[in-house]
N, C-alpha and C positions, 0 to 999 in steps of 0.2 A: 406467492409473494412473501418474502421474509420480513422480519421486523425492520431491517435496515431500509428496505424499499418503502415500507409503510411510513416510517419516520421521515424519510426524505420527502415524501409526498406532503406531509403536514408542514414540514419546514418550508417548502415552496409555497404552500397555501398561505402561511403566515406572512411570508415576504411579499407575495404578490398582492395580498390584501392591504398591507402597509403601503405599498407602492401606489395603490389606488385610493388611499386616504381613509380606509376603514378605521374605526376607533381602536385605540391601543389595547383595550381590554380583550377584544376579539383576537387581534394579531398576537398579543402576548400569550393568550391561551393556546394558540396553535404552536407557538415556539416552545412552550412548556410541554405540549403533547409530543413534539419531536424529541425532546430530551428524555421524557418518560418512556416512550416506546423504544427508543434506541437502546436504552439500558435495561429494558424489561427482559428477565432471564428466560421466560417461556415464549414459544412461538405463538403469536396471536392467531395465526391460521389454524392452529390445533386446539385452541381454547374454545370453550362454550361461550355463547353470548352473555350468559349470566356472569361468568368469570371475568370477561372483558369489562363488563360494567362495574366490577368491584375493584378494578385497578385504581389506586390512589391518583387523583388528579384528572381522571377521565370522567367528565360530566356528560350530561345528556347529549349535547350537540356533538361533542367529539366522539362519543360512543356511536352515535348514528352514522357518522362519516366513516368510522373504522369498519363498521358492518357493511356499509355501502361499498367501500373499497375492496373488502374481502370477497364480496359476492359478485361485484360487477367489474372490478379492476380499475375503477375510476371514481372520482368524486365530482358530481355535477357542479357544485359551487366552484371548484377549481376550474372546471371546463369553461364556466361563464367568464371567469377572469382571464383565462388563457385566450379566449376569443377576442377580448378587449385589448390584448397586449401583443405587440410585435414579437416574433420569435427571438430576435436578437436581444430584446430587452429582457426576456425570460432567461436567456443565456447569461446576460450580465448579472442578474439576480443570484445566480448560482456560483459566481466568482468570489473567492475568498477575499475579505478585506474591502469589499465594495457594497455597502448596505443599500437597502431600498431608498433611503432618503437621498443619497448621492446619485443613485440611478435615476430617480425621479427628477432631480435637478438638471442633469445633462440631457435627459429626454425632453423635458418641457422647455428648457431655456435655450438649448442648442439644437434641438431636433435630432439628436443622435439616437440611432436605433440598432446599433450593432457594435461588437467589440472592435471591428476593423475601423469603423467611423470614429469611435472614441479614441483609438490609438492615434489616428491621423490628427484629431483635434488636440491631443496631448502634445504631439510633436510640433504643433503650430502654436503652443502656449495659449490656447483658447480657454483653458479652465481656470487660469490663475485668478481672474477677476470674479469668478463665481463664489457665492457664499459657501463656506465650508471647505474651500480649496485654497491651496497656496503652492508655492514652488516645490516644497518638500513633498507635499501630498501628491502633486502632479508627477514628480519623478518616481515616487514609490508606485504610483498607479501605472506608469509606463512599463516598469519592470514586470509588474504583475500581469498586465495585459499581454505583453509579448510572450510570456510563459503560457498564459491561458490560450492564446491563439495557436501557439506551437503544439499544445497538448490536445487540441481538438481532434475528435474522432480516433483517439487512442485509448487503449484499455490497459489496466494492470495485468501483468502476466497471469496471475491467479484467476482473474475473471475470464480472460481470453481462453485459458486452458479448459475451463468448464464448458465454455461454448464450443470449443474445438472437439472436446470429448463427445459432446452430444451429436455433433455432425458426424464424427467417425462411427458412432453407434448406428446411426441411420444408414450410412454407406455400407458398413459391414453386413447389416441385416439384408441388404438388397444385393450386394455384389461380394459375397463371401469367398468366391473363387478368384477374385482379382486382388492385386497388390495395391494397397493404398497406405500412405504414410504421411505424417506431418513433415514439413521441411521448413526452410527459411528461419525467420526470427523465432517463431514459436517452438521449433525443434531445438534451437540453441538456448531456449529459455531466457530470452532477453527480458529485461525488467518491464519494458513497456512495448506493447504490440499495437501496430496500426492495421494489420491484416493477418488473416490466417492463410498460410501457404500449405497446399497439399500436393503430393505427386501421386499419380495413379496410372494403372494399366487399363482402367475403364475407358472405353472409346468415348470420344467427344460427344457423339450423338446420343449414346446411351446415358452418359452422365447428364446431359442437358435435359433429356426426356424425363429422367427420374427426378432431377432437381426441381423441375417445374411443378412437381406434385408435393414437395416438402412444405409443410405449413410454415415453418420458421424461416424458410428461404424466400428470397425475392430476386428477380432479374431486372436490372435497370439498364436498358440499352443492351449491351453485350456483357455487362458486368454482373457477377454474382455477389449477393450480399446474404449473410447468414446471421440472424439475430442482430442486425444493425452493424455488423462489421464486414468489411470487404473480404471476399474469398477469392484467392488466386489459385487457379488449378493448372498444374503442369501435367500434360499427357505424355506418357512414356511407353515405348515398346517394352515388353517383359524382359527381353534379353539385355536391355540397357538400363533397367530400372535402378539397380544399385549404384551404378556410375552416376546417373542423373540425380539420385538422392543425395549423394555426397556433394556433387557440384552445386546443387541448388540450396544446400544447407551450409555452405562454406562461403565466407566473405570472399569477394572476387579476387582481390590481390593475393590473399592467402592461398586460395585454390590454384591460381596461376603459378605461384611459387613452388607448388608441389609437383607440377609437371606430370600429372596423372593422365595416361592415354585413355581415350574413350574405348568402350568395348564391353564385353560380357563378363560379369563377375558373379560368383556364387553368393556373395553376401556383402553387406555394407563394410564389414571388417576387411574382407578380402580385397576391396578396392585399394586399401592401404597396404596390406601385407604382401599382396601379389606384386607390388611395386617397391618392395623393400623399404617401406615406410612404416613408422610406428602408427598405431591406431589412435586417431584423434577423436575423442568423444565429441558430440555436437556442441557442448558448452565451450569447447576450446577452439572452435572453428571461426575465430574472430581475428581480424587484422592485428588488433592490439596485442595478441598473444604470440605473434611470430618471434619476437626477440627473446622470449624466455621460456617458451612452452616446453622445451625438451625435457625438463625435469618433472613436469606435471601434466602429462598429456593423455594418460589412459585411465581406465576405470580402476586400476589398482591403486592409484594415488588420490582418488576422489573420496572426500568425506561422504559417507552414506548415513542414513538414519540410524542404522545399527551402531554407528560409532558414537552417537550422542548418548552420554551416560547420565546426564542431569539436565534439569530444566531451570534456567536462570532468567530473571526479569519477569516477574509475574505480579499482577495486581489482584486485589480482593475487594469485597464490599467495604473494607475499611476506608478505601479511597474511592476510585471510580470504576472498580471492577464489578462484574455482574454476579459473581459467585463468591461464596464464603471461602475462607481458608481451607476448611475441611473438604469442600467440594473440589477445590483446585488440587489439593493433595491427592484425593481419590482419583481424579482424572489422570494425574501424572503417574500414579502408582499403576494404573491400568495399562499404561504404555511401557511399563517395566523400567521407568527411570529409577536410578539409585538414589538421587537426591533432588531436592526442590528448594529453590531460593525465593522467598517472598520479598518483594521490593515495591511496596506501595509508594504513593507520591508523598513528598515532604511538605512541610507546613506552608511554604510560599505558594504552592499550587492550590490556592483556594478554590479555583474553578473545578478542580478535580477532588475536592474534599480532602486535601492534603492533611497529614497527621501532625497535629500539635504534639509537643513533647509528651504530655500526659497520656494521650492516646497511643503514641508510639510505644511507651513503656507498657501500657496495657496489652498491646499487640505482642510485644516481646514475651510477656508471660504466657500468653496463649500459644505462641509458637513453641516455647519450651515444653509446655504440657502436651501439645499435639505431637511433638517429636518423640516424646517418651511413649505415647500410646499408639504410634505407628511404626512398628519395628521393621517393616519391609522397605521403608524409604526414609532417608535422612532429611530432616527439615532444618534449613538455615534461615536465620533472621537477616534482614537487609532493608535497604531503602533506596528508592530512586530519588536522590537528592538534587534539587534544582541547583544549577550553577548560577549564582546571583550575578548582577551586572558587573561587579568588581572581581569576579572569579572566585569568591568565597563559596563554600558549601552552606547548606541551609540550617545546619545545627552546630552548636558549639562542639569542640573536640571531645569533651567528656561524654556527650551523647553518642557521637559517631563511634567512639571506642567500644560501645556496648554491642555494636552490630557486627555480624560476620562478613557481610558484603555491602559495599557502598557503590552504587552506580551513579556517576555524576553526569547529569544531562542538562542541556539548555532547553527551557520551555517558554521563556518570556524575553521581551526586548530583543526580538530576532532581527531587527533591521540594523545590521552592523556592516561596516566595511571589513576588508580582510584583516587589517592590522588589529582592529578592536576585537573581532571574533577570535582571532588566533591567540591574542594575549589573554583573553577571558578563559579560553580552554587551557592554555598553558598554566595559568594560576591554579585551576582546578586539578590538573594532572599532577602538579607539584605538591598538592595537599597530601600529607602522609596517610590519610584515611581513605583516599580514593582507590577503589579496587578495579573498577571498570569505567572507561569512558563510553557513555551511552550515545547512540545515534549521533555521530560526530558532527554532521552538518545540519541536523534538524530539518531535513527536507521531507516533503510529502509528495511523492511522485504524482504527477499530473495535477497537482493542486498548489504546491508551494515550492519554489526553488530554495535550496539550502543556503544558509549564509556562507559567504566565501571564506575559506580557511587555507592556510599554508599547510597542505597535507604532510609534506616532508618534515616540517618543524614539529607538527603535532605527533607524528609517528615516532620521530627521534626522541621527543620528550617522554612519550610512553615507554620507550625502551630504557631510557635513563632512569625512570622512576618506577620501573617494574609495574606498570599499569596495563591491564588488558584493554583491548579495543573491542567494542561490540560490533558484531554484524547483526543488525536488527532485522529479524526475519519477517516482520510484518510486511505484507505485500505492498503496503502504502509507503514504506520507508526504504527497506533494503539498503541500509546505511550502517556501516561503511560501504561505499561503492566498491564493486568487485575489482575495478581497475587499480585499486590501491592495495589489494591483498598481497600481491607479490612483493611489493616494497616492504610491507609490514613483516612478511615472513623472512625476508632477507635480514631484518633487524631483530629476528628471534623474538618477536612479540607474540604473546598468546592472544588468539582471537576467540571471542566468546559468541557462539551462535545462539541467539536468544529470541524467544517468540514475542516478547513484549505483550504477554497475554493479559487480556482484560476479561476473559471468560474461559470456561473449560474448552470451548471450541477453538479459542485463540492459541491454545497450546499446540494445536496441529500446524501452526505456521512454521514451526521448525522444519 
């Protein structure tokens, strides 16, 4: 159990206790524990009990529950409240933008016990008369609920890949003389995964017999589940394996357009080359790519990790990062990056300990000194500047002029229509000090839809103003969306693949 899992457990405990009317001191203490544990740089699971007890803000009660969670995998106090709460209400508590007080209101006054019931009530305008609700709140809730329901039972690719790798390790250890491969969406590395697809030459009976012994696996009816995600198994004869792999990993319309005959092939690549077709790597086997894929279809054209020379968009303990500047530089240097750009949050991001001007200049001096003392890696100063509601950046021009890199990003007032959001971004793009437009839509995959923007206008403006566009590599963002990369390339825009790292581990998101 990592710190993120522990923190989320305390977050849920605080919310569910507030839902049931516990005093604010208790609920706030668990909310604070969530923030403390989430940002704690060391793995609690590897710390001694005494060291955990010394963490600032961890009192006797929270300490006891941390130890209980680490040793048993659960907290009995939380279990007690879960037993008192319908599962659908617990689900609503974990939805962004809908706090315990509002959940309590719809539960007690309308008898609503699930996201589906709540969405139905919203569409019938039943919430407008409730205290704390109104037409605008109801409409915002409708949008959030629809996204929440649509995202149910889905995982970020990075999470699904770890689960899939564990499954493959188990299968390889038992059937190392058989062919087994990922296929479908996870093989194409789609941003969001709702099932793991594998293709295998293992017989159906042998697979089923072994799978029933796997601790992490379950069989519900005739369906396989692995670590709470649906597992789809495609059984293939060895002689047809490579053909079936390509077929099952390619979007249907795209595959049909290729007119590849079934049969025996020596490899995945030969399925294409034996039919006088270019080799399409899995990431390009999408219907959306058919119209322009000819120029960017094979491994020779794909950006690899070795092509990334520097690490841009990084946070430190100056704002909301977990590690010091020195620790972040060391981690980047160990990955052989040639340069590192520090971009902590700007002053308006008070929730992220954003830098007031005095602290920014203090950091600039530290950056200059560290640059001189680290000859193996160049260190550049920067900021992730909030784009304010009117499109201005967060510092005056004379301050921005002191920085090497300015990433302009929206972090607040996210509820905008397309015109307002587009104009806000355009104003920031036209600021002469903007170097990079950060996570252009502000989306959080499976958690928050991005604000709507006119992508073509935004990309055209970046081209006209010589502004790079970020491809935010955080598995929770992946923004700019890949579907707009081709258009940006046609406009000769530089794309900056950035980790948005808030810890040394976050650098790996590239």
